[in-house]
C-alpha positions in Angstrom: 95.9 117.6 85.1 93.8 117.0 87.9 94.6 114.2 90.0 92.5 111.3 90.8 92.2 108.8 93.4 89.7 105.6 92.6 88.9 103.7 95.6 86.5 100.8 96.3 85.5 97.0 95.7 86.0 95.1 92.4 83.0 96.7 90.6 85.4 100.3 90.0 88.3 97.8 89.4 86.1 97.0 86.2 85.2 100.1 85.8 88.7 101.8 85.8 90.2 100.7 82.2 87.2 102.5 80.6 87.0 105.4 83.0 90.5 106.4 82.7 90.5 105.9 79.0 87.3 108.6 78.7 89.1 110.8 80.7 92.3 110.3 79.1 94.1 114.2 78.9 91.6 115.7 81.1 92.4 113.9 84.7 95.4 111.3 86.2 93.4 108.3 87.5 95.0 106.0 89.9 93.5 103.1 91.1 93.8 102.0 94.9 95.4 98.4 93.3 98.0 100.4 91.4 99.8 101.5 94.5 99.2 98.1 96.5 102.1 96.9 96.9 102.1 97.6 100.3 98.8 96.2 101.4 99.2 92.6 99.4 97.8 91.3 102.1 94.9 93.3 102.4 94.3 93.4 98.5 91.6 90.8 98.9 89.0 92.4 101.0 88.2 96.3 99.8 85.9 96.7 102.8 85.3 100.5 104.2 87.7 98.9 107.1 90.6 98.0 104.9 89.5 101.6 102.4 90.0 103.0 106.0 93.4 102.5 107.0 95.2 102.6 103.3 93.8 105.9 103.3 95.8 106.9 106.1 98.7 105.3 105.5 98.7 106.7 101.8 98.4 110.3 103.1 101.7 109.5 105.7 103.5 110.2 101.9 103.6 113.6 101.6 103.6 112.8 97.8 100.5 111.3 98.0 98.3 114.2 97.2 95.3 113.6 95.0 92.9 116.0 94.1 89.5 114.1 94.0 89.0 110.9 96.3 86.4 109.2 94.0 85.0 106.8 96.6 83.0 103.3 96.0 82.6 101.3 98.9 80.2 98.8 100.3 79.7 95.0 98.3 82.2 93.9 101.0 81.2 95.4 103.7 77.6 93.8 103.8 79.2 90.2 102.9 76.4 87.8 106.0 78.3 85.0 107.0 76.9 82.9 110.5 74.1 82.4 112.9 72.6 84.4 113.7 74.1 86.3 110.6 76.6 89.0 111.0 78.4 91.1 108.1 82.0 92.0 107.6 81.6 95.7 108.8 78.2 95.5 110.7 76.2 99.1 110.1 77.5 101.5 112.8 81.0 100.6 111.7 80.5 101.1 107.6 79.1 104.4 108.9 82.1 105.6 111.4 84.6 104.0 108.4 83.2 106.6 105.9 83.0 109.4 108.2 86.4 109.4 109.5 87.7 109.2 105.5 85.1 112.0 105.0 86.9 113.9 107.5 90.6 113.1 106.9 90.1 114.0 103.9 89.2 117.7 104.7 92.2 117.7 106.5 93.9 117.3 103.4 92.5 119.1 101.4 91.0 116.6 98.9 87.8 117.0 97.4 85.7 113.7 97.7 82.6 112.5 95.2 80.7 109.3 96.7 79.7 106.8 93.8 76.6 104.7 95.4 77.4 101.0 96.1 75.7 98.8 93.1 72.6 96.8 93.0 72.5 93.1 94.7 70.5 90.1 93.0 69.3 88.3 95.5 68.6 85.4 93.4 71.8 85.0 91.3 74.2 85.6 94.4 72.9 83.7 96.8 72.3 80.2 94.4 73.5 77.3 95.7 75.8 77.5 98.9 77.9 80.3 98.2 80.5 81.2 101.2 78.6 84.5 101.8 75.9 86.1 101.6 74.3 89.9 100.2 71.0 91.1 100.0 69.4 94.0 98.3 68.2 95.0 101.2 71.0 95.6 102.7 72.8 97.8 100.0 70.1 100.2 100.0 70.5 100.1 104.4 74.2 101.0 103.9 73.4 103.5 100.3 71.2 105.0 102.6 74.0 105.1 105.5 76.6 107.1 102.9 74.1 109.5 101.8 73.3 111.3 104.8 77.1 111.4 105.5 77.3 113.2 101.8 74.2 115.8 102.0 75.9 116.2 105.6 79.4 117.2 104.5 77.8 118.5 101.3 79.8 115.7 99.4 78.6 115.2 95.7 77.1 111.9 95.0 76.9 109.6 92.0 74.2 107.6 91.6 75.8 104.6 89.8 73.1 102.0 92.0 69.7 103.8 90.8 72.2 104.3 86.6 72.6 100.3 86.9 69.2 99.7 87.8 68.0 102.0 85.0 69.4 99.7 82.7 66.7 97.3 82.1 68.7 94.3 82.2 67.3 91.1 84.7 69.9 89.3 86.7 71.0 87.1 84.2 72.2 90.1 81.2 73.4 92.2 84.0 75.9 89.7 85.8 78.8 87.8 84.8 79.2 85.4 87.8 76.8 86.5 91.0 78.1 90.0 91.2 79.9 91.5 88.7 79.5 92.8 85.5 79.6 92.1 82.0 81.6 94.2 79.9 79.0 96.0 77.9 77.5 97.3 81.7 80.8 98.1 82.6 81.8 100.5 79.3 78.3 102.1 80.1 78.9 102.5 84.0 82.5 104.0 83.1 80.9 106.4 80.9 78.1 107.4 83.2 81.1 108.3 85.8 82.8 110.7 83.1 80.4 112.1 81.9 79.8 114.0 85.5 83.9 114.2 86.0 84.3 115.7 82.5 81.5 118.5 83.9 83.0 118.9 87.1 86.4 119.6 85.5 84.9 122.0 82.6 83.0 123.5 85.6 86.3 124.7 86.8 88.0 125.9 84.0 
């Protein structure tokens, strides 16, 4: 079976159980957090800087040789705090982090599939006095950065952003909190990703 390493934010952690079920018997999928006892202090922070650090360290282990990296990060990078406001990972650093991850995977002969960052509803996320803010405009900005990198390196892109928006639900129906999705939405997201992966696995036979 193909070995898939799933790396990214809590969104991928939520669709992961469904994705694992949909790929049962066809691929072995391991989520970043399943291997994270060595990164316990970093575990809450899933931005691209941390993902790059973990990926570098994982490749030091000769037993870590996934066939495919399924990469889904961005929501932590766009978190905004302070005055003047700053992103947790600024756009130029986000671009450099993604480039380094892509280059590292190329060196290790690991295929990459990029999963576009999911939408943010400004009104839902930023109501009250949250400890940090997120904005939909930043999701689009950071997705555009990633799109450019993946196009240049001919890396397939799964548009989870577009798929989720097309579900036709407003913020109250999509989210269970400020940014995480209802269980029914998580299952649909996993089915969308699994459909693409299953087609790729069949195509390679």
